TORVEXKE-758854 format. One line per field, with one value per residue (C-alpha): residue number from 1; residue in one letter; chain; x, y, z. Coordinates in pm, whole numbers. Each point is the difference from the previous one (the first is absolute). Layout:
BEGIN
k: NUM; ...
r: A; ...
c: A; ...
px: X; ...
py: Y; ...
pz: Z; ...
END
This chain:
BEGIN
k: 1; 2; 3; 4; 5; 6; 7; 8; 9; 10; 11; 12; 13; 14; 15; 16; 17; 18; 19; 20; 21; 22; 23; 24; 25; 26; 27; 28; 29; 30; 31; 32; 33; 34; 35; 36; 37; 38; 39; 40; 41; 42; 43; 44; 45; 46; 47; 48; 49; 50; 51; 52; 53; 54; 55; 56; 57; 58; 59; 60; 61; 62; 63; 64; 65; 66; 67; 68; 69; 70; 71; 72; 73; 74; 75; 76; 77; 78; 79; 80; 81; 82; 83; 84; 85; 86; 87; 88; 89; 90; 91; 92; 93; 94; 95; 96; 97; 98; 99; 100; 101; 102; 103; 104; 105; 106; 107; 108; 109; 110; 111; 112; 113; 114; 115; 116; 117; 118; 119; 120; 121; 122; 123; 124; 125; 126; 127; 128; 129; 130; 131; 132; 133; 134; 135; 136; 137; 138; 139; 140; 141; 142; 143; 144; 145; 146; 147; 148; 149; 150; 151; 152; 153; 154; 155; 156; 157; 158; 159; 160; 161; 162; 163; 164; 165; 166; 167; 168; 169; 170; 171; 172; 173; 174; 175; 176; 177; 178; 179; 180; 181; 182; 183; 184; 185; 186; 187; 188; 189; 190; 191; 192; 193; 194; 195; 196; 197; 198; 199; 200; 201; 202; 203; 204; 205; 206; 207; 208; 209; 210; 211; 212; 213; 214; 215; 216; 217; 218; 219; 220; 221; 222; 223; 224; 225; 226; 227; 228; 229; 230; 231; 232; 233; 234; 235; 236; 237; 238; 239; 240; 241; 242; 243; 244; 245; 246; 247; 248; 249; 250; 251; 252; 253; 254; 255; 256; 257; 258; 259; 260; 261; 262; 263; 264; 265; 266; 267; 268; 269; 270; 271; 272; 273; 274; 275; 276; 277; 278; 279; 280; 281; 282; 283; 284; 285; 286; 287; 288; 289; 290; 291; 292; 293; 294; 295; 296; 297; 298; 299; 300; 301; 302; 303; 304; 305; 306; 307; 308; 309; 310; 311; 312; 313; 314; 315; 316; 317; 318; 319; 320; 321; 322; 323; 324; 325; 326; 327; 328; 329; 330; 331; 332; 333; 334; 335; 336; 337; 338; 339; 340; 341; 342; 343; 344; 345; 346; 347; 348; 349; 350; 351; 352; 353; 354; 355; 356; 357; 358; 359; 360; 361; 362; 363; 364; 365; 366; 367; 368; 369; 370; 371; 372; 373; 374; 375; 376; 377; 378; 379; 380; 381; 382; 383; 384; 385; 386; 387; 388; 389; 390; 391; 392; 393; 394; 395; 396; 397; 398; 399; 400; 401; 402; 403; 404; 405; 406; 407; 408; 409; 410; 411; 412; 413; 414; 415; 416; 417; 418; 419; 420; 421; 422; 423; 424; 425; 426; 427; 428; 429; 430; 431; 432; 433; 434; 435
r: X; X; X; X; X; X; X; X; X; X; X; X; X; X; X; X; X; X; X; X; X; X; X; X; X; X; X; X; X; X; X; X; X; X; X; X; X; X; X; X; X; X; X; X; X; X; X; X; X; X; X; X; X; X; X; X; X; X; X; X; X; X; X; X; X; X; X; X; X; X; X; X; X; X; X; X; X; X; X; X; X; X; X; X; X; X; X; X; X; X; X; X; X; X; X; X; X; X; X; X; X; X; X; X; X; X; X; X; X; X; X; X; X; X; X; X; X; X; X; X; X; X; X; X; X; X; X; X; X; X; X; X; X; X; X; X; X; X; X; X; X; X; X; X; X; X; X; X; X; X; X; X; X; X; X; X; X; X; X; X; X; X; X; X; X; X; X; X; X; X; X; X; X; X; X; X; X; X; X; X; X; X; X; X; X; X; X; X; X; X; X; X; X; X; X; X; X; X; X; X; X; X; X; X; X; X; X; X; X; X; X; X; X; X; X; X; X; X; X; X; X; X; X; X; X; X; X; X; X; X; X; X; X; X; X; X; X; X; X; X; X; X; X; X; X; X; X; X; X; X; X; X; X; X; X; X; X; X; X; X; X; X; X; X; X; X; X; X; X; X; X; X; X; X; X; X; X; X; X; X; X; X; X; X; X; X; X; X; X; X; X; X; X; X; X; X; X; X; X; X; X; X; X; X; X; X; X; X; X; X; X; X; X; X; X; X; X; X; X; X; X; X; X; X; X; X; X; X; X; X; X; X; X; X; X; X; X; X; X; X; X; X; X; X; X; X; X; X; X; X; X; X; X; X; X; X; X; X; X; X; X; X; X; X; X; X; X; X; X; X; X; X; X; X; X; X; X; X; X; X; X; X; X; X; X; X; X; X; X; X; X; X; X; X; X; X; X; X; X; X; X; X; X; X; X; X; X; X; X; X; X; X; X; X; X; X; X; X; X; X; X; X; X; X; X; X; X; X; X; X; X; X; X; X; X
c: A; A; A; A; A; A; A; A; A; A; A; A; A; A; A; A; A; A; A; A; A; A; A; A; A; A; A; A; A; A; A; A; A; A; A; A; A; A; A; A; A; A; A; A; A; A; A; A; A; A; A; A; A; A; A; A; A; A; A; A; A; A; A; A; A; A; A; A; A; A; A; A; A; A; A; A; A; A; A; A; A; A; A; A; A; A; A; A; A; A; A; A; A; A; A; A; A; A; A; A; A; A; A; A; A; A; A; A; A; A; A; A; A; A; A; A; A; A; A; A; A; A; A; A; A; A; A; A; A; A; A; A; A; A; A; A; A; A; A; A; A; A; A; A; A; A; A; A; A; A; A; A; A; A; A; A; A; A; A; A; A; A; A; A; A; A; A; A; A; A; A; A; A; A; A; A; A; A; A; A; A; A; A; A; A; A; A; A; A; A; A; A; A; A; A; A; A; A; A; A; A; A; A; A; A; A; A; A; A; A; A; A; A; A; A; A; A; A; A; A; A; A; A; A; A; A; A; A; A; A; A; A; A; A; A; A; A; A; A; A; A; A; A; A; A; A; A; A; A; A; A; A; A; A; A; A; A; A; A; A; A; A; A; A; A; A; A; A; A; A; A; A; A; A; A; A; A; A; A; A; A; A; A; A; A; A; A; A; A; A; A; A; A; A; A; A; A; A; A; A; A; A; A; A; A; A; A; A; A; A; A; A; A; A; A; A; A; A; A; A; A; A; A; A; A; A; A; A; A; A; A; A; A; A; A; A; A; A; A; A; A; A; A; A; A; A; A; A; A; A; A; A; A; A; A; A; A; A; A; A; A; A; A; A; A; A; A; A; A; A; A; A; A; A; A; A; A; A; A; A; A; A; A; A; A; A; A; A; A; A; A; A; A; A; A; A; A; A; A; A; A; A; A; A; A; A; A; A; A; A; A; A; A; A; A; A; A; A; A; A; A; A; A; A; A; A; A; A; A; A; A; A; A; A; A
px: -525; 58; -200; -394; -102; -260; -369; -218; -339; -1; 254; 14; 321; 232; 313; 208; 52; -79; -343; -109; -295; 38; -333; -112; -181; -336; -100; -365; -35; 75; 153; 2931; 173; 191; -204; 157; -48; -197; -4; -100; -68; 251; 28; 357; 253; 271; 29; -99; -209; -289; 73; -70; 307; 70; 125; 97; 22; 390; 8; -211; 236; 295; -85; -264; 202; 65; -401; -169; 246; -9; 229; -188; -105; -142; -295; -168; 51; -215; -292; 237; 166; -327; -72; 344; -60; -150; 5; 293; -40; -176; -79; 3; -125; 72; -324; 155; 176; 5; 125; 318; 407; 203; 329; 263; 289; 166; -272; -345; -173; -65; -352; -256; -133; 51; 302; 216; -5; 240; 264; 328; 289; 352; 307; 357; 335; 129; 308; 213; -19; -105; -126; -292; -290; -161; -395; -277; -301; -202; -276; -116; 367; 58; 262; -173; 216; 353; 167; 405; -36; 194; -362; -352; -26; 155; -197; -274; -359; -81; -271; -103; 116; 69; 278; 26; 276; -11; 21; 369; 167; 61; 74; -315; -56; -359; -217; -338; -251; -382; -323; -96; -343; -236; -249; -387; -151; -360; -232; 211; 307; -177; -185; 399; 79; -263; 74; 352; -56; -245; 242; 173; -71; -30; -208; -98; -42; -25; -126; 31; -293; -278; -244; -287; 81; 338; -126; -261; 278; 182; -272; -143; 337; 62; -341; 30; 379; -154; -296; 52; 376; 75; 319; -87; 100; -142; -53; 77; -173; -128; -367; -155; -305; 81; -212; 217; 253; 244; 47; 114; -122; 233; -205; 259; 132; 337; 59; 385; 40; 103; -113; -353; -273; 4; 358; -94; -37; 395; -16; -259; 109; 263; -171; -198; 220; 280; -258; 28; -270; -56; 30; -293; 102; -261; 135; 339; 186; 53; 351; 68; 95; -323; -279; -324; -309; -113; -242; -331; -277; -167; -289; 227; 257; -308; -164; 322; -13; -321; 118; 292; 234; 375; 41; 285; -116; 159; 133; 126; 323; 5; -201; -121; -193; -326; -127; 180; -286; -83; -290; -204; -368; -255; 0; -150; -86; 333; 237; -56; 108; 338; 88; -2; 344; 313; 138; -244; 80; 350; -65; -199; 196; 307; -165; -98; 290; 218; -223; -38; 416; 12; -303; 189; 320; -28; -314; -139; 94; 223; -192; -293; -303; -95; -22; 374; 43; -314; 171; 315; -198; -155; 310; 136; -283; -43; 365; 0; -272; 164; 286; -314; -97; 326; 39; -344; -185; -243; -123; -206; 106; -56; 178; -390; -48; 146; -168; 130; -188; -66; -160; -238; 285; 282; 243; -151; -28; -214; 187; -245; 161; -100; 193; -89; 229; 158; -69; 193; -157; -217; -231; 52; -373; 101; -181; 115; -168; 96; -103
py: -642; -329; -156; 92; 236; 258; -53; -246; -90; -399; -242; 15; 111; -211; 145; -112; 309; 193; 187; 199; 194; 277; 163; 176; -148; 33; 307; 96; 296; -238; 340; -925; 54; 358; 279; 357; -135; 207; 25; 305; 4; 372; 257; 57; 110; -261; -370; -328; -63; -248; -199; 60; 33; 29; 284; -29; 302; -15; -37; 299; 240; -192; 1; 229; 111; -356; -109; 339; 229; 250; 51; -64; 360; 90; 153; -266; -281; 172; -258; -270; 180; 38; -383; -75; 180; -322; -273; -251; -163; 158; -209; 231; 24; 262; 86; 206; -284; -42; 347; 89; -29; 295; -44; 174; -170; -152; -182; -41; 71; -351; 125; 195; 334; 371; -22; -192; 387; 102; -256; 116; -231; 183; -127; 95; -170; -121; 204; -277; -172; 152; -305; -31; 209; 79; -27; 155; -62; 334; 57; 368; 81; -302; -288; -321; -200; 61; -277; -1; -171; -47; -37; -8; -351; -16; 198; -186; 102; 171; 122; 256; -75; -296; 101; -52; -210; 104; 373; 193; 168; 339; 259; 191; 220; -29; -240; 3; -283; 95; -123; -153; -23; -126; -252; 30; -46; -131; -245; -291; 115; -34; -363; -87; 91; -226; -283; 22; 51; -247; -299; 182; 54; 372; 156; 298; 147; 336; 177; 401; 72; 186; -92; -245; -255; -87; -30; -197; -253; -37; -5; -302; -162; -8; -147; -251; -60; -8; -209; -219; -102; 64; 256; 244; 388; 291; 301; 356; 218; 374; 104; -337; -97; -389; -114; -345; -32; -58; 343; 343; 293; 354; 294; 299; 121; 124; 319; 10; 134; -244; -302; -178; 104; -381; -9; -83; -349; -31; 66; -161; -358; 43; 67; -293; -248; 89; 33; -348; -274; 116; 427; 242; 270; 194; 366; -70; 350; 62; 44; 2; 306; 57; 292; -155; 159; -114; 283; -151; 88; -253; -83; -78; -229; -156; -30; -157; -279; -86; -45; -150; 175; 52; 356; 207; 272; 307; -57; 332; 15; -365; -209; -263; -335; -18; -315; -325; -90; -161; 49; -232; 155; -269; -264; -320; -314; -162; 283; 321; 342; -167; -83; 403; 11; -81; -107; -331; -19; -4; -269; -233; 43; -141; -276; -57; 8; -183; -261; -31; 6; -291; -215; 47; -93; -270; -176; 8; -313; -135; -37; -283; 132; -207; 76; 64; 200; 228; 4; 172; 262; 101; 4; 241; 213; 50; 63; 262; 183; -15; 189; 259; 9; 59; 297; 148; -19; -277; -65; -217; -287; -377; -326; -79; 321; -222; -367; -186; -294; -196; 134; -95; -234; -205; 299; 260; 207; 225; 249; 227; 297; 247; 314; 302; 294; 317; 275; 308; 296; 239; 177; 95; 55; 103; 100; 196; 17; 334; 15
pz: -2087; -129; 292; 135; 223; 95; 194; -14; 54; -41; -12; -336; -134; -258; 3; 319; 237; 294; 5; 264; 92; 274; 190; 292; 287; -14; 226; 185; -253; -283; -113; -128; -354; -47; -101; -188; -328; -249; -391; -195; -402; -51; -327; 0; -184; 40; 109; -70; -305; -27; 329; 374; 197; 361; 209; 355; 239; -20; -375; -35; 185; -93; -398; -89; -308; -125; 82; -72; -221; 302; 285; 353; 53; -323; 0; -266; 287; 290; -40; 24; 333; 159; -134; 182; 328; 148; -318; -8; -338; -333; -297; -260; -340; -254; -209; -236; -135; -370; -89; -212; 155; -103; -173; -186; -193; 283; 267; 36; 331; 188; 57; -167; 126; -5; 281; -269; -170; 292; -56; -233; -116; 22; -168; 79; -105; 332; 125; 56; -342; -274; -202; 285; 58; 308; -38; 261; 41; 182; 144; 20; 145; 192; -212; 128; -235; -141; -233; -137; -335; -360; -184; 27; -8; 356; 201; 215; 58; 342; 220; -258; -322; -272; -221; -398; -63; -387; 111; -75; 300; -36; 234; 121; 279; 82; -243; 120; -38; -135; -130; 396; 18; 289; -74; -4; 282; -76; 55; -141; 209; 338; -134; -96; 367; 140; -202; 108; 400; 60; 68; 219; 401; 210; 245; -193; -318; -85; -317; -105; -197; -11; -264; 99; -303; 99; 387; -56; -205; 323; 236; -167; -63; 411; 79; -268; 145; 360; -6; -284; -16; 406; -58; 310; -118; 61; -309; 89; -211; -27; 46; -131; 206; -45; 315; 53; 282; -230; -137; 183; -188; 109; 19; 63; -322; -132; -45; -144; -332; -261; 203; -42; 291; 57; 129; 382; -132; 6; 390; 117; -244; 231; 316; -70; -101; 272; 292; 219; 54; 334; -30; -181; -203; 236; 34; -173; -96; -389; -3; -379; -216; -198; 68; 117; 21; 333; 86; 88; 240; 260; -218; -319; 231; 161; -337; -169; 242; -46; -384; 76; -108; 165; 53; 189; 197; 199; 399; 30; -234; -63; -236; 127; -133; 96; 5; -173; -178; -370; -186; 116; 100; -46; 292; 22; 225; -89; -48; 283; 97; 79; -372; -67; 184; -137; 290; -3; -383; 135; 202; -208; -285; 256; 65; -369; -186; 301; 52; -397; -22; 292; -162; -361; 116; 300; -38; -347; -188; 280; 347; 17; 41; 278; 422; 18; -286; 99; 333; -137; -171; 284; 200; -238; -25; 368; 12; -268; 216; 292; -141; -143; 364; 156; -244; 142; -384; 126; 387; 185; -192; 82; -117; -68; -241; -258; -138; -266; -157; -344; -258; -280; -91; 98; -160; 221; 307; 128; 280; 246; 120; 239; 81; 182; -175; 237; -142; 146; 216; -197; 261; 372; 201; 292; 300; 319; 318; 200; 383
END
């Protein structure tokens, strides 16, 4: 991100940009951009190597074979299907890049990975012209490409293989590709992903890992980007006590054989990104495909809430979200209990992202920092907040809750902004008097 951003203590920033602090109002006990955008680093058997690639929900259903090497209904894509139950867009990264591409005498797989070993090339003499050959690319039992040519040099690459122009075409029933290998998933692979994803904008990042070292790497990443660079998103991890409102810790483990116990991260990443700014995921029914361990006692559920664990529990035959919370457990005078609720975080992230984009695109370096310019900025912020109020994401908003003044220098402006976040109903206390 080229511009400055993040939080401030004093008005001493050197880079131009939008610097924002979110604090909660002091209490007596001291105690509208789109959503649905996700990113995940994935262990894949097929797909673009070494680059972040975008997948929409429609693309995933229609083009999963080309993108991930498997049909949409294949068991290997169960986690991504869980994600797209609520997400709209995925910025995916193949952690297993750096492996080996499968190949044979006729072609080489387009990408590295073991899925390339399931490709075959068939060569037959054309039925209408015996000087030509019908060359088919077959994945499992499905023909994914067919070309009629005179020589191998006439073949063009398809979504699965690049042909070798120097090959000699001879009749072959089925020549399998072999030697494909997935790359090693290690700290370098995760760091490569973080380096590439830093410039993207998304609502939620999910990482399916169980080791503390990798979880710590990502927990530090989200805190740095939120606090120092002003990039607002939430991170979903499995069983990570981060004590930070930017990180969501999934408590439940997945019981499916062949899948990581952390695989519920797929679904939670999707619901967290896809949840509207004026909604909560509390009590949401799990509608995914995994078998989730949700057998907890009342005491265990109480402890989970106090520990900041995003927990699913059994309600009759359903498995539902207990509370839509993040890992924050330590409160302060400036960040109180309200920051533990993910609905609050969605609202402040919406404000942070939207106003930063507004300032950077409309005001930065363009609008004079005089009374008229500051009134214009104030008017835009008020209009933005009125939309949030219409959506019932905030309440009780007044124009006077926003002030825009000249800052410590002639180039800076200082915005004070007071909002009251609306949270979904959570507890019912009812007294019935019977006579």
